[in-house]
N, C-alpha and C positions, 0 to 999 in steps of 0.2 A: 501387405498381401495387394497385388496390383491385378486388375482382370479389363478385360476389353469385352465391352458390350455394344450389342447394335442397338440403336434407337429404331425401334420399330414402329412405334404411332403413338399418340396422342390420344386420350380417353376423356369422359366425364363432361359435364356439361358445358364446361366453357373450355374444354380440352388443355386442363392444366394438370393432368398424369400425364406422365412419361411412360411409355412401357418398354422396356429394355430387355433384350434376349439375350443371355449367356451362350458361351460355347456348347454346353451342356444341355441347351433346349430349355432350361430354367427361365422364368421370367422374373423380373423386378420393375416393382413400381416406383417411382419417385415423384415428386413434385417438380412440375417443369420448372420453379424459380431456382431449384439447385442444378439445372444443368448450365454448358457453358452457352452466353449467348448466341444467339443466330442457330443453333443446335436443332437439327431438321431430321424426320424420318429419313433413313438408310446411313445415316453418318455412326462411324464407330466412335464410340467413345473409352477410354481410359479410366476404370474407378479404382483408386488406392484407398485402401481400411488400413490404417494402424492402430494400435493399440496406445493410449495417452496415458501413462503410468500416474503421471503427476495429476493431472485432472481427475483420474481415477479416486487418487486419496484424499482430495479437496473436501468431497461431501462427506466423508467420515471424520475430518478435521472438524469441518463446520457444527456437524449434528454433536460432535463431543463439549462445543463451545470454545475451542481454540484453533487459534490460526498458527500459520508456521512459524510467525514470530514469536509465538508464548503469549500474547495477548489474547484476553477472551473476544470473542466475536462482540459479546454485548458492549465491553468497555470501547471498542472501537467505532462503536455505533451509539456512543455516549451513556450508555446503559452501566448495569453493574452486574457483574458473576455471581448468581448465588452460591451461597456454601461457604 
């Protein structure tokens, strides 16, 4: 999904929050550090959001104590898997 957003302004004590306006009038707040260097009020930015299936699976594998390689997370860290 790709959207175009207009950088409306910066807010906060140190102006570190970027207020972006969507085409439908809704607003999105992002940390200024996530914007391209030099972005300023009035700029139009493209935002792309994609689902990362592989990264989504990783926490499940780690929480189960196993990596994709079949080795337990504990053994890779020098410990032993219980059971």
